[in-house]
NUNUSE-227862 format. One record per atom (N, C-alpha, C, O): residue number from 1; atom name; z, x, y. Coordinates in Angstrom, 1 decimal. Each point is the difference from the previous one (the first is absolute). Layout:
REM NUNUSE-227862
seq: NUM&atom: CA&Z: Z&X: X&Y: Y
...
END
This chain:
REM NUNUSE-227862
seq: 1&atom: N&Z: 33.7&X: -51.9&Y: -28.5
seq: 1&atom: CA&Z: -0.1&X: -0.4&Y: 1.8
seq: 1&atom: C&Z: -2.1&X: -0.1&Y: -0.7
seq: 1&atom: O&Z: -0.5&X: 0.4&Y: -1.0
seq: 2&atom: N&Z: 0.2&X: -1.0&Y: 1.7
seq: 2&atom: CA&Z: -1.5&X: -0.2&Y: 0.1
seq: 2&atom: C&Z: -0.5&X: 0.3&Y: 1.4
seq: 2&atom: O&Z: 0.5&X: -0.1&Y: 1.1
seq: 3&atom: N&Z: -1.8&X: 0.4&Y: -1.5
seq: 3&atom: CA&Z: -0.8&X: 0.7&Y: 1.1
seq: 3&atom: C&Z: 0.1&X: -0.6&Y: 1.5
seq: 3&atom: O&Z: 0.2&X: 0.6&Y: 1.0
seq: 4&atom: N&Z: -0.4&X: -2.0&Y: -1.2
seq: 4&atom: CA&Z: 0.5&X: 0.0&Y: 1.1
seq: 4&atom: C&Z: 0.9&X: -0.5&Y: 0.7
seq: 4&atom: O&Z: -0.1&X: -0.5&Y: 1.1
seq: 5&atom: N&Z: 1.4&X: 0.5&Y: -1.9
seq: 5&atom: CA&Z: 1.7&X: -0.2&Y: 0.5
seq: 5&atom: C&Z: -0.1&X: 1.4&Y: 0.7
seq: 5&atom: O&Z: 0.4&X: 0.0&Y: 1.1
seq: 6&atom: N&Z: -1.0&X: 1.3&Y: -1.8
seq: 6&atom: CA&Z: 0.0&X: 1.6&Y: 0.9
seq: 6&atom: C&Z: -1.0&X: -0.6&Y: 1.0
seq: 6&atom: O&Z: 0.6&X: -0.2&Y: 1.1
seq: 7&atom: N&Z: -1.4&X: -0.1&Y: -1.0
seq: 7&atom: CA&Z: -1.0&X: 0.2&Y: 1.2
seq: 7&atom: C&Z: 0.5&X: -1.0&Y: 1.2
seq: 7&atom: O&Z: -0.4&X: 0.1&Y: 1.2
seq: 8&atom: N&Z: 1.4&X: -1.2&Y: -1.5
seq: 8&atom: CA&Z: 0.6&X: -0.6&Y: 0.7
seq: 8&atom: C&Z: 1.2&X: 1.1&Y: 0.8
seq: 8&atom: O&Z: 0.2&X: -0.2&Y: 1.2
seq: 9&atom: N&Z: 0.6&X: 1.2&Y: -1.8
seq: 9&atom: CA&Z: 0.7&X: 0.2&Y: 0.2
seq: 9&atom: C&Z: -0.6&X: 1.2&Y: 1.1
seq: 9&atom: O&Z: 0.4&X: 0.2&Y: 1.2
seq: 10&atom: N&Z: -1.4&X: 0.3&Y: -1.8
seq: 10&atom: CA&Z: -0.1&X: 1.3&Y: 0.8
seq: 10&atom: C&Z: -1.5&X: 0.0&Y: 1.3
seq: 10&atom: O&Z: -0.5&X: 0.9&Y: 0.7
seq: 11&atom: N&Z: 0.4&X: -2.9&Y: -1.3
seq: 11&atom: CA&Z: -0.9&X: -0.2&Y: 0.9
seq: 11&atom: C&Z: -1.5&X: 0.6&Y: 0.1
seq: 11&atom: O&Z: -0.8&X: 0.4&Y: 0.8
seq: 12&atom: N&Z: 0.9&X: -0.5&Y: -1.4
seq: 12&atom: CA&Z: -1.9&X: 0.6&Y: -0.8
seq: 12&atom: C&Z: -0.2&X: -1.4&Y: -0.4
seq: 12&atom: O&Z: 0.6&X: -1.0&Y: 0.2
seq: 13&atom: N&Z: -2.2&X: 1.5&Y: -1.1
seq: 13&atom: CA&Z: -0.4&X: -1.1&Y: -0.6
seq: 13&atom: C&Z: 0.4&X: 0.0&Y: -1.4
seq: 13&atom: O&Z: 0.8&X: 0.9&Y: -0.2
seq: 14&atom: N&Z: -1.0&X: -1.3&Y: -0.6
seq: 14&atom: CA&Z: 0.3&X: -0.1&Y: -1.4
seq: 14&atom: C&Z: -1.4&X: 0.7&Y: -0.3
seq: 14&atom: O&Z: 0.1&X: 1.1&Y: -0.5
seq: 15&atom: N&Z: -1.0&X: -1.6&Y: 0.7
seq: 15&atom: CA&Z: -1.7&X: 1.2&Y: -0.6
seq: 15&atom: C&Z: 0.7&X: 1.3&Y: 0.4
seq: 15&atom: O&Z: 0.2&X: 0.8&Y: -0.9
seq: 16&atom: N&Z: 0.3&X: -0.4&Y: 2.4
seq: 16&atom: CA&Z: 0.6&X: 1.8&Y: 0.1
seq: 16&atom: C&Z: 0.7&X: 0.1&Y: -1.8
seq: 16&atom: O&Z: -0.1&X: 0.7&Y: -1.0
seq: 17&atom: N&Z: 0.8&X: -1.5&Y: 1.4
seq: 17&atom: CA&Z: 1.2&X: 0.7&Y: -1.4
seq: 17&atom: C&Z: -0.6&X: -0.2&Y: -0.9
seq: 17&atom: O&Z: 0.5&X: 0.7&Y: -0.9
seq: 18&atom: N&Z: -1.7&X: -1.5&Y: 0.1
seq: 18&atom: CA&Z: -0.5&X: 0.5&Y: -1.2
seq: 18&atom: C&Z: -1.2&X: 1.5&Y: 0.0
seq: 18&atom: O&Z: -0.4&X: 0.5&Y: -1.0
seq: 19&atom: N&Z: 0.2&X: -0.3&Y: 2.3
seq: 19&atom: CA&Z: -1.3&X: 0.8&Y: 0.1
seq: 19&atom: C&Z: 1.4&X: 1.3&Y: 0.3
seq: 19&atom: O&Z: -0.5&X: 1.1&Y: 0.2
seq: 20&atom: N&Z: 1.7&X: -1.1&Y: -0.2
seq: 20&atom: CA&Z: 0.6&X: 1.1&Y: 0.0
seq: 20&atom: C&Z: 0.2&X: 0.5&Y: -1.4
seq: 20&atom: O&Z: -0.1&X: 1.1&Y: -0.4
seq: 21&atom: N&Z: 0.4&X: -2.4&Y: -0.4
seq: 21&atom: CA&Z: 0.8&X: -0.3&Y: -1.4
seq: 21&atom: C&Z: -1.6&X: 0.8&Y: -0.8
seq: 21&atom: O&Z: 0.0&X: 0.3&Y: -1.2
seq: 22&atom: N&Z: -1.0&X: -0.2&Y: 1.8
seq: 22&atom: CA&Z: -1.4&X: 0.4&Y: -0.7
seq: 22&atom: C&Z: -0.8&X: 1.2&Y: 0.5
seq: 22&atom: O&Z: -1.1&X: 0.5&Y: -0.3
seq: 23&atom: N&Z: 1.9&X: -0.3&Y: 1.1
seq: 23&atom: CA&Z: -0.1&X: 1.3&Y: 0.7
seq: 23&atom: C&Z: -1.0&X: 0.3&Y: 0.5
seq: 23&atom: O&Z: -0.3&X: 1.1&Y: 0.3
seq: 24&atom: N&Z: -0.6&X: -2.1&Y: 0.1
seq: 24&atom: CA&Z: -0.8&X: -0.3&Y: 1.4
seq: 24&atom: C&Z: -0.3&X: 0.5&Y: 1.2
seq: 24&atom: O&Z: -1.0&X: 0.6&Y: 0.4
seq: 25&atom: N&Z: 2.4&X: -0.9&Y: 0.1
seq: 25&atom: CA&Z: 0.6&X: 0.7&Y: 1.2
seq: 25&atom: C&Z: 1.3&X: 0.4&Y: -0.3
seq: 25&atom: O&Z: 0.4&X: -0.1&Y: -1.1
seq: 26&atom: N&Z: 0.4&X: 0.5&Y: 2.2
seq: 26&atom: CA&Z: 1.1&X: 0.4&Y: 0.2
seq: 26&atom: C&Z: 0.8&X: -0.1&Y: 1.2
seq: 26&atom: O&Z: -0.4&X: 0.3&Y: 1.2
seq: 27&atom: N&Z: 1.8&X: -1.0&Y: -1.7
seq: 27&atom: CA&Z: 0.9&X: -0.4&Y: 1.6
seq: 27&atom: C&Z: 0.4&X: 1.3&Y: 0.9
seq: 27&atom: O&Z: 0.1&X: 1.2&Y: -0.1
seq: 28&atom: N&Z: -0.1&X: -2.0&Y: 1.0
seq: 28&atom: CA&Z: 0.5&X: 1.1&Y: 1.1
seq: 28&atom: C&Z: 1.1&X: 0.2&Y: -0.6
seq: 28&atom: O&Z: 0.5&X: -0.6&Y: -0.9
seq: 29&atom: N&Z: 0.4&X: 2.0&Y: 1.8
seq: 29&atom: CA&Z: 1.7&X: 0.7&Y: 0.0
seq: 29&atom: C&Z: 0.8&X: -1.5&Y: 0.4
seq: 29&atom: O&Z: 1.2&X: -0.1&Y: -0.3
seq: 30&atom: N&Z: -1.6&X: -0.6&Y: 0.7
seq: 30&atom: CA&Z: 1.3&X: -1.0&Y: 0.7
seq: 30&atom: C&Z: 0.1&X: -1.4&Y: -1.3
seq: 30&atom: O&Z: 1.0&X: -0.7&Y: -0.3
seq: 31&atom: N&Z: -2.5&X: 0.6&Y: -0.1
seq: 31&atom: CA&Z: 0.2&X: -0.7&Y: -1.1
seq: 31&atom: C&Z: 0.5&X: 0.3&Y: -1.5
seq: 31&atom: O&Z: 0.0&X: -0.9&Y: -0.8
seq: 32&atom: N&Z: 0.3&X: 2.6&Y: 0.4
seq: 32&atom: CA&Z: 0.3&X: 0.6&Y: -0.8
seq: 32&atom: C&Z: 1.6&X: 0.2&Y: 0.0
seq: 32&atom: O&Z: 0.8&X: 0.0&Y: -0.9
seq: 33&atom: N&Z: -0.7&X: 0.2&Y: 2.2
seq: 33&atom: CA&Z: 1.5&X: -0.2&Y: -0.2
seq: 33&atom: C&Z: 0.8&X: -1.3&Y: 0.0
seq: 33&atom: O&Z: 1.1&X: -0.1&Y: -0.5
seq: 34&atom: N&Z: -1.7&X: -0.8&Y: 1.1
seq: 34&atom: CA&Z: 0.5&X: -1.4&Y: 0.0
seq: 34&atom: C&Z: 0.2&X: -0.5&Y: -1.7
seq: 34&atom: O&Z: 1.0&X: -0.5&Y: -0.5
seq: 35&atom: N&Z: -2.2&X: 1.0&Y: -0.1
seq: 35&atom: CA&Z: 0.1&X: -0.5&Y: -1.4
seq: 35&atom: C&Z: 1.1&X: 0.9&Y: -0.8
seq: 35&atom: O&Z: 0.3&X: -0.2&Y: -1.2
seq: 36&atom: N&Z: 0.0&X: 1.0&Y: 1.8
seq: 36&atom: CA&Z: 1.3&X: 1.6&Y: -1.2
seq: 36&atom: C&Z: 1.1&X: -1.2&Y: 0.4
seq: 36&atom: O&Z: 0.4&X: -0.7&Y: -0.9
seq: 37&atom: N&Z: 0.0&X: 0.3&Y: 2.4
seq: 37&atom: CA&Z: 1.2&X: -0.9&Y: 0.1
seq: 37&atom: C&Z: 0.0&X: -1.2&Y: -0.6
seq: 37&atom: O&Z: 1.1&X: -0.5&Y: -0.3
seq: 38&atom: N&Z: -2.4&X: -0.3&Y: 0.1
seq: 38&atom: CA&Z: 0.4&X: -1.2&Y: -0.7
seq: 38&atom: C&Z: 0.1&X: 0.0&Y: -1.6
seq: 38&atom: O&Z: 0.6&X: -0.8&Y: -0.7
seq: 39&atom: N&Z: -1.5&X: 2.1&Y: 0.0
seq: 39&atom: CA&Z: 0.1&X: 0.5&Y: -1.5
seq: 39&atom: C&Z: 1.1&X: 0.6&Y: -0.4
seq: 39&atom: O&Z: 0.4&X: 0.0&Y: -1.1
seq: 40&atom: N&Z: 0.2&X: 0.8&Y: 2.5
seq: 40&atom: CA&Z: 1.6&X: 0.7&Y: -0.2
seq: 40&atom: C&Z: -0.6&X: 1.3&Y: -1.1
seq: 40&atom: O&Z: 0.7&X: 0.4&Y: -0.9
seq: 41&atom: N&Z: -2.0&X: 0.1&Y: 1.1
seq: 41&atom: CA&Z: -0.2&X: 1.1&Y: -0.5
seq: 41&atom: C&Z: -0.6&X: 1.3&Y: 1.4
seq: 41&atom: O&Z: -0.1&X: -0.3&Y: 1.2
seq: 42&atom: N&Z: -0.2&X: 1.5&Y: -1.7
seq: 42&atom: CA&Z: -0.5&X: 0.8&Y: 1.2
seq: 42&atom: C&Z: -1.2&X: -0.1&Y: 0.4
seq: 42&atom: O&Z: -0.9&X: -0.7&Y: -0.5
seq: 43&atom: N&Z: 0.7&X: 1.4&Y: 1.5
seq: 43&atom: CA&Z: -1.5&X: -0.6&Y: 0.5
seq: 43&atom: C&Z: -0.9&X: 1.3&Y: -1.2
seq: 43&atom: O&Z: -1.0&X: -0.3&Y: -0.6
seq: 44&atom: N&Z: 1.6&X: 1.6&Y: 0.5
seq: 44&atom: CA&Z: -0.4&X: 0.3&Y: -0.9
seq: 44&atom: C&Z: -0.3&X: -0.3&Y: -1.4
seq: 44&atom: O&Z: -0.8&X: 0.6&Y: -0.6
seq: 45&atom: N&Z: 1.5&X: -1.3&Y: 0.3
seq: 45&atom: CA&Z: -0.3&X: -1.0&Y: -1.6
seq: 45&atom: C&Z: -1.2&X: -1.1&Y: 0.5
seq: 45&atom: O&Z: -0.7&X: -0.5&Y: -0.9
seq: 46&atom: N&Z: 0.6&X: 0.3&Y: 2.1
seq: 46&atom: CA&Z: -1.0&X: -1.0&Y: 0.5
seq: 46&atom: C&Z: -1.6&X: 0.5&Y: -0.5
seq: 46&atom: O&Z: -0.9&X: -0.6&Y: -0.6
seq: 47&atom: N&Z: 0.9&X: 1.8&Y: 1.1
seq: 47&atom: CA&Z: -1.0&X: 0.7&Y: 0.2
seq: 47&atom: C&Z: -0.8&X: 1.4&Y: -1.2
seq: 47&atom: O&Z: -1.0&X: 0.6&Y: 0.1
seq: 48&atom: N&Z: 2.1&X: -0.6&Y: -1.0
seq: 48&atom: CA&Z: 0.1&X: 0.0&Y: -1.4
seq: 48&atom: C&Z: 0.2&X: 1.6&Y: 0.3
seq: 48&atom: O&Z: -0.9&X: 0.6&Y: -0.6
seq: 49&atom: N&Z: 1.9&X: 0.2&Y: 1.3
seq: 49&atom: CA&Z: 0.7&X: 1.3&Y: 0.1
seq: 49&atom: C&Z: 0.8&X: -0.3&Y: -1.1
seq: 49&atom: O&Z: 0.0&X: 1.0&Y: -0.7
seq: 50&atom: N&Z: 0.8&X: -1.8&Y: 0.3
seq: 50&atom: CA&Z: 1.1&X: 0.0&Y: -0.1
seq: 50&atom: C&Z: 0.1&X: -0.9&Y: -1.4
seq: 50&atom: O&Z: 0.0&X: -1.2&Y: 0.1
seq: 51&atom: N&Z: 0.0&X: 1.8&Y: -1.6
seq: 51&atom: CA&Z: 0.1&X: -0.8&Y: -1.0
seq: 51&atom: C&Z: 0.9&X: -1.0&Y: -0.3
seq: 51&atom: O&Z: -0.5&X: -1.0&Y: -0.6
seq: 52&atom: N&Z: 1.6&X: 0.9&Y: 0.6
seq: 52&atom: CA&Z: 0.8&X: -1.2&Y: -0.1
seq: 52&atom: C&Z: 0.6&X: -0.3&Y: 1.9
seq: 52&atom: O&Z: 0.1&X: 0.8&Y: 0.9
seq: 53&atom: N&Z: 0.2&X: -1.9&Y: -1.2
seq: 53&atom: CA&Z: 1.1&X: -0.2&Y: 1.3
seq: 53&atom: C&Z: 1.1&X: 0.3&Y: 0.3
seq: 53&atom: O&Z: 0.6&X: 0.4&Y: -1.0
seq: 54&atom: N&Z: 0.0&X: -0.3&Y: 2.0
seq: 54&atom: CA&Z: 1.4&X: 0.4&Y: 0.7
seq: 54&atom: C&Z: 0.8&X: -1.3&Y: -0.3
seq: 54&atom: O&Z: -0.5&X: -1.0&Y: 0.4
seq: 55&atom: N&Z: 1.7&X: 1.0&Y: -1.0
seq: 55&atom: CA&Z: 0.9&X: -1.1&Y: 0.2
seq: 55&atom: C&Z: 1.1&X: 0.3&Y: 1.2
seq: 55&atom: O&Z: 0.6&X: 0.8&Y: 0.6
seq: 56&atom: N&Z: -1.0&X: -2.3&Y: -0.7
seq: 56&atom: CA&Z: 1.0&X: 0.4&Y: 2.1
seq: 56&atom: C&Z: 1.4&X: 0.5&Y: -0.8
seq: 56&atom: O&Z: 0.3&X: -0.3&Y: -1.2
seq: 57&atom: N&Z: 0.3&X: 0.8&Y: 1.8
seq: 57&atom: CA&Z: 1.0&X: 1.2&Y: 0.3
seq: 57&atom: C&Z: 1.3&X: -1.1&Y: -0.5
seq: 57&atom: O&Z: 0.9&X: 0.6&Y: -0.6
seq: 58&atom: N&Z: -0.9&X: -2.0&Y: 0.8
seq: 58&atom: CA&Z: 1.4&X: -1.1&Y: 0.1
seq: 58&atom: C&Z: -0.7&X: -0.8&Y: -1.0
seq: 58&atom: O&Z: 0.5&X: -1.1&Y: -0.1
seq: 59&atom: N&Z: -1.5&X: 1.4&Y: -0.9
seq: 59&atom: CA&Z: -0.1&X: -0.5&Y: -1.5
seq: 59&atom: C&Z: 0.5&X: 0.9&Y: -1.0
seq: 59&atom: O&Z: 0.7&X: -0.2&Y: -1.0
seq: 60&atom: N&Z: -1.4&X: 1.7&Y: 1.7
seq: 60&atom: CA&Z: 0.7&X: 0.9&Y: -1.5
seq: 60&atom: C&Z: 1.1&X: -0.1&Y: -0.5
seq: 60&atom: O&Z: 0.1&X: -0.2&Y: -1.2
seq: 61&atom: N&Z: 1.1&X: 0.5&Y: 2.3
seq: 61&atom: CA&Z: 0.9&X: 0.0&Y: -1.0
seq: 61&atom: C&Z: 0.4&X: -1.3&Y: -1.2
seq: 61&atom: O&Z: 0.9&X: 0.1&Y: -0.8
seq: 62&atom: N&Z: -1.5&X: -1.0&Y: 0.8
seq: 62&atom: CA&Z: 0.3&X: -1.3&Y: -0.5
seq: 62&atom: C&Z: -0.9&X: -0.3&Y: -1.5
seq: 62&atom: O&Z: 0.0&X: -1.0&Y: -0.7
seq: 63&atom: N&Z: -0.7&X: 2.3&Y: 0.6
seq: 63&atom: CA&Z: -0.8&X: -0.1&Y: -1.1
seq: 63&atom: C&Z: 0.8&X: 0.4&Y: -1.1
seq: 63&atom: O&Z: 1.1&X: 0.5&Y: 0.3
seq: 64&atom: N&Z: -1.3&X: -0.6&Y: -1.4
seq: 64&atom: CA&Z: 0.6&X: 0.0&Y: -1.6
seq: 64&atom: C&Z: -0.2&X: 1.2&Y: 0.0
seq: 64&atom: O&Z: -0.8&X: 0.6&Y: 0.7
seq: 65&atom: N&Z: 1.9&X: 0.0&Y: -1.9
seq: 65&atom: CA&Z: 0.0&X: 1.4&Y: -0.1
seq: 65&atom: C&Z: -1.6&X: 0.1&Y: -1.0
seq: 65&atom: O&Z: -0.6&X: -1.1&Y: -0.3
seq: 66&atom: N&Z: 0.1&X: 2.5&Y: 0.0
seq: 66&atom: CA&Z: -1.4&X: 0.0&Y: -0.3
seq: 66&atom: C&Z: -0.7&X: -0.8&Y: 0.6
seq: 66&atom: O&Z: -0.5&X: -0.7&Y: -0.8
seq: 67&atom: N&Z: 0.2&X: 0.4&Y: 2.2
seq: 67&atom: CA&Z: -1.5&X: -0.5&Y: 0.6
seq: 67&atom: C&Z: -0.7&X: 1.2&Y: -0.2
seq: 67&atom: O&Z: -0.7&X: 0.1&Y: -1.0
seq: 68&atom: N&Z: 0.9&X: 0.9&Y: 1.7
seq: 68&atom: CA&Z: -0.7&X: 1.4&Y: 0.1
seq: 68&atom: C&Z: -0.9&X: 0.4&Y: -1.0
seq: 68&atom: O&Z: -1.1&X: 0.4&Y: 0.3
seq: 69&atom: N&Z: 1.7&X: -0.7&Y: -2.0
seq: 69&atom: CA&Z: -0.4&X: 0.7&Y: -1.1
seq: 69&atom: C&Z: -1.1&X: -1.1&Y: -1.2
seq: 69&atom: O&Z: -0.4&X: 0.2&Y: -1.1
seq: 70&atom: N&Z: 0.3&X: -1.5&Y: 2.4
seq: 70&atom: CA&Z: -1.1&X: -1.2&Y: -0.5
seq: 70&atom: C&Z: -1.2&X: 0.7&Y: 0.9
seq: 70&atom: O&Z: -0.1&X: 0.5&Y: 1.1
seq: 71&atom: N&Z: -1.2&X: -0.9&Y: -2.5
seq: 71&atom: CA&Z: -1.2&X: 0.3&Y: 0.5
seq: 71&atom: C&Z: -0.5&X: -1.0&Y: 1.3
seq: 71&atom: O&Z: 0.3&X: -1.1&Y: 0.5
seq: 72&atom: N&Z: -1.3&X: 2.2&Y: -0.2
seq: 72&atom: CA&Z: -0.3&X: -0.5&Y: 1.9
seq: 72&atom: C&Z: -0.8&X: -1.6&Y: -0.4
seq: 72&atom: O&Z: -0.3&X: -0.8&Y: 0.9
seq: 73&atom: N&Z: 0.0&X: 0.5&Y: -2.2
seq: 73&atom: CA&Z: -0.6&X: -1.6&Y: 0.4
seq: 73&atom: C&Z: 1.1&X: -0.9&Y: 0.1
seq: 73&atom: O&Z: 0.0&X: -1.0&Y: 0.7
seq: 74&atom: N&Z: 1.4&X: 1.8&Y: -1.9
seq: 74&atom: CA&Z: 0.9&X: -1.2&Y: 0.3
seq: 74&atom: C&Z: 1.1&X: -0.3&Y: 1.3
seq: 74&atom: O&Z: 0.7&X: -1.0&Y: 0.1
seq: 75&atom: N&Z: -0.9&X: 2.5&Y: 1.0
seq: 75&atom: CA&Z: 0.3&X: -0.5&Y: 1.1
seq: 75&atom: C&Z: -1.1&X: -0.7&Y: 0.8
seq: 75&atom: O&Z: 0.4&X: -0.8&Y: 0.8
seq: 76&atom: N&Z: -1.5&X: 0.9&Y: -1.0
seq: 76&atom: CA&Z: -0.9&X: -1.1&Y: 0.9
seq: 76&atom: C&Z: 0.8&X: -1.0&Y: -0.4
seq: 76&atom: O&Z: 0.6&X: -0.7&Y: 0.7
seq: 77&atom: N&Z: -0.6&X: 0.5&Y: -2.1
seq: 77&atom: CA&Z: 0.5&X: -1.3&Y: 0.1
seq: 77&atom: C&Z: 1.2&X: -0.8&Y: 0.8
seq: 77&atom: O&Z: 0.0&X: -1.2&Y: 0.4
seq: 78&atom: N&Z: 1.1&X: 2.3&Y: -0.3
seq: 78&atom: CA&Z: 1.0&X: -0.2&Y: 0.6
seq: 78&atom: C&Z: 0.0&X: -0.3&Y: 1.6
seq: 78&atom: O&Z: 0.8&X: -0.7&Y: 0.7
seq: 79&atom: N&Z: -1.9&X: 1.6&Y: -0.2
seq: 79&atom: CA&Z: -0.2&X: -0.2&Y: 1.3
seq: 79&atom: C&Z: -0.6&X: -1.5&Y: 0.0
seq: 79&atom: O&Z: 0.3&X: -0.8&Y: 0.8
seq: 80&atom: N&Z: -1.3&X: 0.5&Y: -2.1
seq: 80&atom: CA&Z: -0.5&X: -1.3&Y: 0.8
seq: 80&atom: C&Z: 0.7&X: -1.3&Y: 0.1
seq: 80&atom: O&Z: 0.0&X: -1.0&Y: 0.7
seq: 81&atom: N&Z: 0.5&X: 1.3&Y: -1.7
seq: 81&atom: CA&Z: 1.2&X: -1.2&Y: -0.1
seq: 81&atom: C&Z: 1.1&X: 0.5&Y: 1.7
seq: 81&atom: O&Z: 0.3&X: -1.0&Y: 0.6
seq: 82&atom: N&Z: 0.1&X: 2.0&Y: -0.1
seq: 82&atom: CA&Z: 0.6&X: 0.1&Y: 1.2
seq: 82&atom: C&Z: -1.0&X: -0.6&Y: 1.3
seq: 82&atom: O&Z: 0.4&X: -0.3&Y: 1.1
seq: 83&atom: N&Z: -2.1&X: 0.1&Y: -1.8
seq: 83&atom: CA&Z: -0.6&X: 0.1&Y: 1.2
seq: 83&atom: C&Z: -0.3&X: -1.7&Y: 0.3
seq: 83&atom: O&Z: -0.4&X: -0.5&Y: 1.0
seq: 84&atom: N&Z: 0.7&X: 0.0&Y: -2.4
seq: 84&atom: CA&Z: -0.1&X: -1.2&Y: -0.1
seq: 84&atom: C&Z: 1.0&X: -1.2&Y: 0.6
seq: 84&atom: O&Z: -0.3&X: -1.1&Y: 0.4
seq: 85&atom: N&Z: 1.5&X: 2.0&Y: -0.6
seq: 85&atom: CA&Z: 1.3&X: -0.4&Y: 0.4
seq: 85&atom: C&Z: 0.2&X: -0.3&Y: 1.9
seq: 85&atom: O&Z: 0.2&X: -1.1&Y: 0.6
seq: 86&atom: N&Z: -0.6&X: 2.5&Y: -0.1
seq: 86&atom: CA&Z: -0.2&X: -0.1&Y: 1.0
seq: 86&atom: C&Z: -1.0&X: -0.9&Y: 0.8
seq: 86&atom: O&Z: 0.2&X: -0.5&Y: 1.1
seq: 87&atom: N&Z: -1.4&X: 0.5&Y: -2.0
seq: 87&atom: CA&Z: -1.1&X: -1.1&Y: 0.8
seq: 87&atom: C&Z: 0.5&X: -1.5&Y: -0.1
seq: 87&atom: O&Z: -0.5&X: -1.0&Y: 0.6
seq: 88&atom: N&Z: 1.3&X: 0.9&Y: -1.2
seq: 88&atom: CA&Z: 0.4&X: -1.5&Y: -0.5
seq: 88&atom: C&Z: 1.2&X: -0.6&Y: 0.9
seq: 88&atom: O&Z: 0.2&X: -1.2&Y: 0.3
seq: 89&atom: N&Z: 0.6&X: 2.3&Y: -0.1
seq: 89&atom: CA&Z: 1.1&X: -0.4&Y: 1.1
seq: 89&atom: C&Z: 0.0&X: 0.4&Y: 1.3
seq: 89&atom: O&Z: 1.0&X: 0.0&Y: 0.7
seq: 90&atom: N&Z: -2.4&X: 0.6&Y: -0.4
seq: 90&atom: CA&Z: -0.1&X: 0.2&Y: 1.6
seq: 90&atom: C&Z: -1.0&X: -0.7&Y: 0.4
seq: 90&atom: O&Z: -0.4&X: 0.0&Y: 1.2
seq: 91&atom: N&Z: -0.5&X: -0.9&Y: -2.3
seq: 91&atom: CA&Z: -0.3&X: -1.0&Y: 0.1
seq: 91&atom: C&Z: 1.2&X: -1.6&Y: 0.6
seq: 91&atom: O&Z: -0.1&X: -0.7&Y: 1.0
seq: 92&atom: N&Z: 1.0&X: 0.7&Y: -1.7
seq: 92&atom: CA&Z: 0.6&X: -1.3&Y: 0.0
seq: 92&atom: C&Z: 0.6&X: 0.4&Y: 1.1
seq: 92&atom: O&Z: 0.2&X: -1.0&Y: 0.7
seq: 93&atom: N&Z: 0.1&X: 2.0&Y: -0.3
seq: 93&atom: CA&Z: 0.9&X: 0.0&Y: 1.5
seq: 93&atom: C&Z: -0.7&X: 0.2&Y: 0.8
seq: 93&atom: O&Z: 0.6&X: 0.6&Y: 1.0
seq: 94&atom: N&Z: -2.0&X: -0.8&Y: -0.9
seq: 94&atom: CA&Z: -0.9&X: -0.3&Y: 0.6
seq: 94&atom: C&Z: -0.4&X: -1.4&Y: 0.4
seq: 94&atom: O&Z: -0.4&X: -0.3&Y: 1.1
seq: 95&atom: N&Z: 0.5&X: -0.5&Y: -2.5
seq: 95&atom: CA&Z: -0.2&X: -1.0&Y: 0.5
seq: 95&atom: C&Z: 1.2&X: -0.9&Y: 0.5
seq: 95&atom: O&Z: -0.1&X: -0.9&Y: 0.8
seq: 96&atom: N&Z: 1.3&X: 1.5&Y: -1.3
seq: 96&atom: CA&Z: 1.5&X: -0.5&Y: 1.3
seq: 96&atom: C&Z: -0.2&X: -0.2&Y: 1.1
seq: 96&atom: O&Z: 0.3&X: -1.0&Y: 0.6
seq: 97&atom: N&Z: -0.9&X: 2.0&Y: 0.0
seq: 97&atom: CA&Z: -0.1&X: 0.2&Y: 1.4
seq: 97&atom: C&Z: -1.0&X: -0.6&Y: 0.6
seq: 97&atom: O&Z: 0.0&X: 0.0&Y: 1.2
seq: 98&atom: N&Z: -1.0&X: -0.8&Y: -2.1
seq: 98&atom: CA&Z: -0.7&X: -1.2&Y: 0.8
seq: 98&atom: C&Z: 0.2&X: -1.1&Y: 0.4
seq: 98&atom: O&Z: -1.0&X: -0.6&Y: 0.6
END
């Protein structure tokens, strides 16, 4: 997802997103909550209070045996793939409704 796409969803400028990413400004609580929902992570993860994302309980039962033993970077790759697929199909669903 680009800064512009996220900005459009949140109703802010892409410059604001850039400032948040570079720690020059901080998003307010409502924007943090919205981003947590968009990215499927906890607010704690977004603000640096948790090291890993929590998987939605709807996904956890479908993970292969041995997932928990993977190194953190492997888990992050899996999360990135899930994010990619979720974003791809959310966009397609939105395109069909227009």
